[in-house]
C-alpha positions as CSV (number, residue, x, y, z in Angstrom):
1,M,145.8,-80.1,49.0
2,I,147.3,-83.5,48.6
3,R,145.0,-86.4,47.9
4,F,145.8,-90.1,47.5
5,L,144.2,-92.5,45.1
6,E,142.4,-95.2,47.1
7,V,144.9,-97.9,46.1
8,A,147.8,-95.6,47.2
9,Q,146.1,-95.0,50.5
10,Q,145.7,-98.7,51.1
11,E,149.4,-99.3,50.2
12,L,150.4,-96.6,52.6
13,D,148.3,-98.0,55.4
14,E,149.8,-101.5,54.8
15,A,153.3,-100.1,54.8
16,V,152.7,-98.3,58.1
17,A,151.2,-101.4,59.6
18,F,154.2,-103.5,58.3
19,H,156.8,-101.1,59.8
20,E,154.9,-100.9,63.1
21,G,154.9,-104.7,63.2
22,Q,158.7,-104.7,62.9
23,V,159.4,-102.2,65.7
24,I,156.9,-100.4,67.9
25,G,156.9,-96.7,66.8
26,L,158.5,-97.4,63.4
27,G,155.2,-97.2,61.6
28,R,154.5,-93.8,63.0
29,S,158.0,-92.6,62.1
30,F,157.6,-94.0,58.6
31,L,154.3,-92.1,58.2
32,D,155.8,-88.9,59.6
33,E,158.6,-89.2,56.9
34,V,156.0,-89.8,54.2
35,L,154.0,-86.7,55.3
36,A,157.1,-84.6,55.5
37,A,158.1,-85.6,52.0
38,L,154.6,-84.8,50.7
39,E,154.6,-81.4,52.4
40,L,158.0,-80.6,50.8
41,M,156.7,-81.7,47.4
42,H,153.6,-79.6,47.8
43,A,155.6,-76.6,49.0
44,T,158.1,-76.6,46.2
45,R,155.8,-77.9,43.4
46,R,159.0,-78.5,41.4
47,L,159.7,-81.9,42.9
48,G,158.1,-84.8,41.0
49,T,157.0,-85.0,37.5
50,H,153.8,-83.2,36.5
51,S,151.2,-85.6,35.0
52,A,149.7,-85.0,31.6
53,L,146.6,-86.9,32.9
54,A,145.3,-84.1,35.2
55,P,146.3,-80.5,35.8
56,G,148.0,-80.0,39.1
57,V,149.0,-83.6,39.6
58,A,152.6,-84.5,40.3
59,V,154.1,-87.9,40.6
60,C,157.0,-88.7,42.8
61,G,158.7,-91.7,41.3
62,V,161.3,-92.3,44.0
63,F,160.5,-92.0,47.6
64,P,163.4,-91.7,50.1
65,T,162.9,-94.5,52.7
66,G,166.4,-94.1,54.0
């Protein structure tokens, strides 16, 4: 299961709203790309850096916004 910190969820919501404000449908496309990247990260478990703060936590330092 992938969970967001509250601050990360707020940032994602703001990014989706920003992109949607630029071009109708772009916010949804952006969110779809984020979710696809998270699914890939979850599926491979080798992407990202595993955190020493909590077992099972991985951090993706660079996100492809292409």
